[in-house]
Each structure stands twice: as C-alpha cells, then as structure tokens.
C-alpha positions as CSV (number, residue, x, y, z in Angstrom):
1,M,16.4,40.6,-30.8
2,T,16.7,37.6,-28.8
3,E,14.0,35.0,-29.5
4,I,12.8,33.1,-26.3
5,L,11.5,29.7,-26.9
6,F,9.1,28.2,-24.4
7,H,8.9,24.4,-24.2
8,P,5.9,22.8,-22.7
9,A,6.4,21.2,-19.3
10,T,7.0,17.4,-19.4
11,P,3.8,15.7,-18.0
12,M,4.1,13.8,-14.8
13,P,4.1,10.0,-15.5
14,G,0.9,8.3,-14.6
15,P,0.5,5.7,-11.8
16,D,1.0,2.8,-14.2
17,A,4.3,4.2,-15.3
18,R,5.4,5.0,-11.8
19,L,4.5,1.4,-10.6
20,A,6.4,0.0,-13.7
21,E,9.6,1.8,-12.0
22,L,9.1,-0.8,-9.2
23,D,8.2,-3.6,-11.6
24,L,4.6,-3.6,-10.2
25,K,1.2,-3.9,-11.8
26,V,-2.1,-2.7,-10.6
27,E,-3.6,-6.2,-11.2
28,H,-1.2,-7.9,-9.0
29,L,-2.0,-5.5,-6.2
30,D,-5.8,-5.9,-6.6
31,E,-5.4,-9.6,-6.5
32,A,-3.7,-9.4,-3.1
33,I,-6.4,-6.8,-1.9
34,W,-9.2,-9.4,-2.9
35,A,-7.4,-12.2,-1.1
36,G,-7.5,-10.2,2.1
37,L,-11.1,-9.3,1.8
38,N,-12.0,-12.9,1.1
39,A,-10.1,-14.0,4.2
40,R,-12.3,-11.7,6.3
41,T,-15.2,-13.9,5.8
42,S,-13.6,-16.9,7.7
43,A,-13.1,-14.7,11.0
44,P,-15.4,-16.3,13.6
45,P,-18.2,-13.9,14.9
46,L,-16.9,-14.2,18.4
47,G,-13.3,-14.3,17.6
48,P,-10.9,-11.5,18.6
49,T,-11.9,-7.9,17.8
50,N,-8.9,-7.5,15.4
51,G,-9.3,-11.1,14.0
52,A,-10.9,-10.0,10.6
53,G,-8.3,-7.3,10.0
54,L,-5.4,-9.6,10.9
55,L,-6.7,-12.4,8.5
56,D,-7.0,-9.7,5.9
57,W,-3.4,-8.6,6.3
58,I,-2.1,-12.2,6.5
59,H,-3.7,-13.2,3.1
60,R,-3.0,-9.8,1.6
61,V,0.7,-10.3,2.3
62,G,0.6,-13.9,1.3
63,R,-1.1,-13.4,-2.1
64,L,1.1,-10.5,-2.8
65,R,4.3,-12.5,-2.2
66,E,3.0,-15.5,-4.0
67,L,2.3,-13.4,-7.2
68,L,5.7,-11.6,-7.1
69,V,7.7,-14.6,-6.1
70,G,6.4,-16.0,-9.3
71,L,8.0,-13.0,-11.2
72,G,11.4,-13.5,-9.6
73,W,11.0,-11.6,-6.3
74,S,11.8,-13.4,-3.1
75,R,10.2,-13.5,0.3
76,Y,12.0,-11.2,2.9
77,D,11.2,-12.0,6.6
78,K,13.8,-10.0,8.5
79,W,12.1,-9.1,11.8
80,N,9.1,-11.2,10.7
81,A,8.0,-7.9,8.7
82,G,6.3,-10.1,6.0
83,L,8.0,-8.3,3.0
84,V,8.8,-9.4,-0.5
85,R,12.2,-8.2,-2.1
86,H,12.9,-7.3,-5.8
87,P,15.3,-9.5,-7.6
88,S,17.8,-6.8,-8.8
89,K,16.6,-3.4,-7.3
90,P,17.1,-2.5,-3.5
91,I,13.3,-2.5,-3.0
92,V,11.2,-4.4,-0.5
93,L,7.5,-4.3,-0.3
94,G,5.0,-4.8,2.4
95,A,1.3,-4.3,3.3
96,L,-0.1,-1.5,5.5
97,Q,-3.5,-0.1,6.5
98,G,-3.8,3.6,6.0
99,N,-6.6,5.9,6.8
100,R,-9.5,7.5,4.9
101,H,-7.0,9.8,3.1
102,T,-5.4,6.7,1.3
103,G,-5.3,7.2,-2.5
104,D,-5.8,11.0,-2.1
105,P,-2.7,12.9,-3.0
106,D,-3.8,16.2,-1.6
107,A,-4.7,14.8,1.9
108,K,-2.7,13.6,4.9
109,L,-2.0,9.9,4.7
110,R,-1.4,8.2,8.0
111,S,-0.7,4.6,9.0
112,D,-3.5,3.1,11.2
113,Y,-1.0,2.0,13.9
114,T,2.2,3.2,15.5
115,K,5.4,1.4,14.3
116,G,7.8,-0.7,16.3
117,P,11.6,-1.1,16.0
118,A,11.5,-3.3,12.8
119,I,9.7,-0.9,10.7
120,T,11.9,2.0,12.2
121,A,14.9,0.2,11.3
122,M,13.7,-0.7,7.8
123,T,12.8,2.9,7.0
124,R,16.2,4.1,7.9
125,D,17.5,4.1,4.4
126,N,14.4,5.4,2.7
127,D,14.5,8.7,1.0
128,H,14.0,11.9,3.2
129,D,11.8,13.8,0.8
130,Q,9.5,13.7,-2.1
131,F,12.1,15.2,-4.5
132,S,14.4,12.2,-4.7
133,L,14.4,10.5,-8.1
134,F,12.9,7.2,-8.9
135,S,15.9,6.3,-10.9
136,D,18.3,6.9,-7.9
137,F,17.8,3.5,-6.3
138,E,21.5,2.9,-5.5
139,R,22.0,6.3,-3.7
140,S,22.4,5.0,-0.1
141,G,23.1,1.4,-0.7
142,G,20.3,0.4,1.6
143,L,17.0,-1.3,0.9
144,K,14.1,1.1,0.2
145,L,10.9,0.0,2.0
146,W,7.6,0.5,0.1
147,F,4.1,-0.4,1.2
148,L,0.8,-1.4,-0.6
149,V,-1.4,1.0,1.6
150,T,-5.1,0.1,1.7
151,F,-8.2,1.3,3.6
152,P,-11.6,-0.4,3.0
153,I,-14.8,1.8,3.3
154,V,-18.5,1.5,2.5
155,R,-20.0,4.1,0.2
156,D,-23.8,3.9,-0.7
157,G,-23.8,0.3,0.3
158,R,-20.8,-0.6,-1.7
159,L,-17.5,-1.7,-0.5
160,V,-14.8,0.4,-1.8
161,V,-11.0,0.0,-1.1
162,L,-8.8,3.0,-1.1
163,R,-5.2,2.2,-2.2
164,E,-1.8,3.4,-3.1
165,V,1.8,2.3,-3.2
166,S,4.0,4.5,-1.2
167,Q,7.4,5.0,0.4
168,P,7.5,6.3,4.1
169,E,10.2,8.7,5.1
170,P,12.3,7.4,8.1
171,T,10.0,7.1,11.0
172,P,10.8,7.1,14.7
173,Q,9.8,4.1,16.8
174,G,6.3,4.5,18.4
175,Q,4.9,6.9,16.0
176,V,2.5,6.6,13.2
177,I,3.9,6.9,9.7
178,D,2.6,10.3,8.4
179,H,5.6,11.6,6.3
180,W,6.1,10.1,2.9
181,S,8.9,10.3,0.4
182,H,6.9,9.0,-2.6
183,R,3.1,8.3,-3.0
184,I,1.9,6.4,-6.1
185,T,-1.9,7.1,-5.6
186,L,-4.5,4.9,-7.4
187,P,-8.2,5.4,-8.0
188,P,-10.5,3.7,-5.4
189,Y,-11.4,0.0,-6.2
190,D,-15.2,-0.6,-6.2
191,F,-15.8,-4.3,-5.1
192,G,-19.6,-3.9,-5.4
193,P,-22.7,-4.1,-3.2
194,V,-22.5,-5.3,0.5
195,P,-25.6,-6.6,1.8
196,G,-26.9,-5.2,5.1
197,I,-24.9,-2.0,5.2
198,T,-26.3,1.2,6.3
199,P,-26.1,4.3,3.9
200,D,-23.2,5.8,5.6
201,G,-21.5,2.5,6.6
202,P,-20.0,1.5,9.7
203,D,-16.9,2.8,11.4
204,E,-15.4,-0.7,11.4
205,I,-15.9,-2.6,8.1
206,D,-17.8,-5.9,8.7
207,F,-19.2,-7.4,5.5
208,T,-19.7,-10.5,3.6
209,V,-17.7,-11.0,0.4
210,S,-19.1,-13.3,-2.3
211,L,-16.4,-15.5,-4.0
212,R,-15.7,-14.6,-7.5
C-alpha cells in the first residue's frame, strides 16, 4: 500500500519580508508619509485647490529619496517622474495617491488620477500578472516601477493613512492604474486625533498636523 505524505503549505511571507525583497523598511515609508502630511500645513488657505496635495506629494517624494539615497539608492528623474533607483536591482520607486481601497488586498485599488506618457512608458517593463516571482527581477532586463501608494482618511476624528507598496501592470496612457502585478499591503497608520473634524470626516482631507 502506497503511503501518501501530506506536507503543510508554505505560509506566504508577511509584508516586512516582502518589503525586504525590495530592500525597503516600513519605518522609512512612514517617515516619508509623515513628511508629506506635515507639508500640508504650509499650504495657504486661499492657495490652489490642489496645493495641499501637491505639497504632500513633493515632500513625500523628497523625504523618501533622502532616506533611500542615504542607503545607496540614487535619485532618478527621467521624465521628471520623481523616482529613486535601487543601487543593484532593476527597481525604481515613486509615490502615488490611491483610493479608499488602498491597503485592502481584497478590494479594487485604483490610482487617483489618470497617467500620462511618462508613467505609461515606465510601466512597460513591469510584470503582467500577479504570479511573477519576486526573485525574477532580471527577467525582462527593464526597470520595474513600484509605488508607495497612500490615501489619507479621517475615522472617528483621527487621521489614518492607508498604505501599500505595489507594482502596476503596464498601463495605457490616459487611464487610471487599476491592475497590479504585486501588492504589498500594510496595516493603516493611525496618526492620531485631528481637531475640528466631523465624525464621518470630509471628502477632501483638510487638517492640522502637530509637529512631533
């Protein structure tokens, strides 16, 4: 009689281990997120409607690059995309605003805005499905574009940032990014109480951040 041996399935690696494949750490991502949130406080009340969000993105990118360049990465400004490049692996990382499904692996993540020719060109060498292996970095010879994806919301008067690090599939110009090769979802980051916020929170985040 043939004996059949059943081996337990290998557990999926957690987010920290998956980030380590990219030589990233959660604490660096959170420092960049905090820098963006702090920058929102300098937006003038009568400034452009998108001013606070633009300041957030600029400082998020800047702090992320500052931290990673200190670890050997290099700034990568092709097409003014505001990226940072890994010193040895074909990986570039940028910052992107997602939607309310950011950080939820079972929900449909979408970028907040449609993408132009630069991002379209840079996703061309990305993986085409979620079954590609993390170790297979050299498969196409091209750079793999990843994003720190964030979305700030208010829950019960507290500022919470939804977050993940994800690689989009190749995306045509003029479309939002809504197909992803890899998603490394992270728990929401609770930044604490926000004064003057209604219980359900506003559609557009408008808050004061106290400096740490």
